[in-house]
N, C-alpha and C positions, 0 to 999 in steps of 0.2 A: 119404577121409573128408571130408564137407562141413563146413566151419566158417566162421563169421563172428566175427571177434574185434574188439571195440571197444576204443578207448583214448582218452585225452584228457580224461576227466571229472575232477572235483575240486571244490574249494571256491573260490568267487569272490565278490567283493563286488558288490552291485547296481551296474549300469552297466558292469560288466566284460565280458570276452570269454573264450570258450573255443573251441577247435577240436577236434571229435570226428573220429576216424578209424575206419574199419571195413575190415579186411583180409579178403578172401575167399580160401578155399583149397578145393580139391576140386571146384570148378566154375568156370565162366567167367562173370564178371559181365556180359560184353558182351550176353548174351541175356536179361537180366532187368532189369525196372524194380526199382530198389533204393531204400530209403529209411530213414527214422528214425521211430520211435514212442517214446512216453514214458508212464510210469505214475507218478503221484504217490501218496503214501500215502493210502489210503482212497478213491482215485478209479479210474475205469476207464482202461484203456489207450487212448491216443488217437494218431492219426496226426499227425505233425509235418510231414513233407516227403517227397516222392518225386521221383525223376528217371527219365525213361523210358530205355529201352535204344536206341531208334531215333533220335529227333531231339533228345534232351537236354531235352525239355520238362519243366517242373517244376511241382510242386504244393506249396503251403504252407498250413498251417492259418492261419486269420485271426489267431490269437493271436500268431503269430510273423512274419507278413508284414512285410517291411521291416527285420527285425532278423536273421533267419537266412538263410543261403545254403547250398544243397546243391550239391555238385559231385562228379564222378566222374573217375577216371583208370583207364581200362580197361587200359592197359599195365601198371599196377601192381595191377590187380584190387582197387582200393580206392575207397571212397566217403567223402566228407567232409561235415561239417556245421559251418560257421562260425557261431558264435552271438555276436552283439554286443548291447550294451545289455541285458544280462541283468537279469531281474527275479526277486524272490523266488518268484513263482508259476511260474517255469520250473524250480524244484527238482523233480527226478524221477529215476527210473532211465531212461536212454535206451537204446533197443534199436535195433540195425541189423537190417534184415530185407528180404527181397525183398517188393515191394509186394503181391504176391498171397499172402504168408504161407507160402511154401514152406520157407524157411530163416530161422532166427533166431539172433542172437548171444546172449551171456549177459547183456549189459547193462553199462552204466557209470553210476555215480552222479554226478549234477550237483547241487550244492548252492549256492544263491545266498543269501548271508546276510552281514550286516555284523557 
């Protein structure tokens, strides 16, 4: 059974940091570009970051460049999103997914508030 399970979300103050993890099972991450998407209340889902399967090249949305870092550990079948300097506008449900949309996790809530 294919699964992507996110963890690491929570409540953090503005300027704080969180690290999201996404563990894959039922398939091998090595062959997929994998990334993170988010959806805030009343807004459309947007792509946050993706990392390729081949050379590790990365993509970041302009809104998170310089603050978020995506990484992958193929040995652990896991992808990470380090989020620093968090802002209230980063509040959303964050989803792990293959960048082509083949597989999706259930999402983890990130709330940035004082």
